[in-house]
C-alpha positions in Angstrom: -2.0 10.6 -16.1 -4.2 8.2 -14.3 -7.9 8.9 -13.9 -10.2 7.4 -11.2 -13.2 5.2 -12.1 -15.8 3.9 -9.7 -16.7 0.3 -9.5 -20.1 1.1 -11.1 -18.4 2.9 -14.1 -16.0 0.0 -14.5 -18.7 -2.6 -14.6 -20.6 -0.4 -17.2 -17.5 -0.3 -19.5 -16.8 -4.0 -19.0 -20.3 -5.1 -19.9 -20.0 -3.1 -23.1 -16.7 -4.8 -23.9 -14.8 -1.5 -23.8 -11.9 -2.7 -21.6 -8.7 -3.0 -23.7 -6.4 -4.1 -20.9 -6.2 -4.7 -17.2 -2.8 -4.1 -15.5 -2.3 -5.6 -12.1 0.6 -3.9 -10.3 2.2 -5.0 -7.1 3.1 -2.3 -4.6 6.2 -2.1 -2.5 4.1 -3.3 0.5 3.1 -6.5 -1.3 -0.5 -5.4 -2.0 -1.9 -5.1 -5.5 -3.8 -2.4 -7.4 -5.3 -2.5 -10.9 -5.3 -0.1 -13.8 -7.5 -0.2 -16.8 -7.2 1.0 -20.4 -10.3 1.5 -22.5 -10.5 0.9 -26.2 -9.5 3.8 -28.4 -7.8 5.7 -25.6 -4.4 5.9 -24.1 -5.6 7.1 -20.6 -5.0 4.8 -17.7 -7.8 4.5 -15.1 -7.6 3.2 -11.6 -10.4 1.7 -9.5 -11.2 4.2 -6.8 -12.6 3.7 -3.3 -15.5 5.9 -2.0 -12.8 8.1 -0.5 -11.3 8.6 -4.0 -8.1 6.6 -3.2 -6.8 3.8 -5.3 -8.4 0.5 -4.3 -5.8 -2.2 -3.2 -6.0 -5.9 -2.5 -3.8 -7.8 0.0 -3.5 -10.9 -2.1 -3.5 -11.7 -5.8 -6.0 -14.5 -5.2 -8.6 -12.0 -3.8 -8.0 -9.6 -6.7 -8.4 -12.3 -9.4 -11.6 -13.4 -7.6 -12.9 -9.8 -7.7 -12.1 -9.5 -11.5 -13.9 -12.8 -12.2 -16.9 -11.8 -10.1 -17.5 -8.3 -11.4 -16.1 -7.9 -15.0 -16.6 -9.6 -18.3 -13.8 -11.9 -19.4 -10.8 -10.1 -20.9 -7.8 -11.6 -22.6 -5.3 -8.8 -22.1 -4.2 -8.8 -18.5 -0.7 -7.6 -17.6 0.9 -8.5 -14.2 3.8 -6.4 -12.9 5.6 -7.7 -9.8 8.1 -5.9 -7.6 11.5 -7.4 -7.1 11.7 -6.4 -3.5 8.8 -6.2 -1.0 8.8 -4.4 2.3 6.2 -6.0 4.5 5.0 -4.1 7.5 5.5 -5.8 10.9 2.3 -6.3 12.9 2.6 -5.8 16.7 
């Protein structure tokens, strides 16, 4: 089961070197979301918005810039890409 974490909580864990792994997962719409595993736990956490929803990024570049800006360096990052993407058409 995935548990929500706020940005503030995630920065706290990152500064204390408690992040075991970051998983970047591509969604079927082409956007990206991230999940975190803390050391000594099997629970997956996701970064939540103020509305409690999973935060997503439109591009991998923006997401990696976010990770570099807010979190301490981590060696264990897993990238999961979708084989097929269904982009929404803009009118």
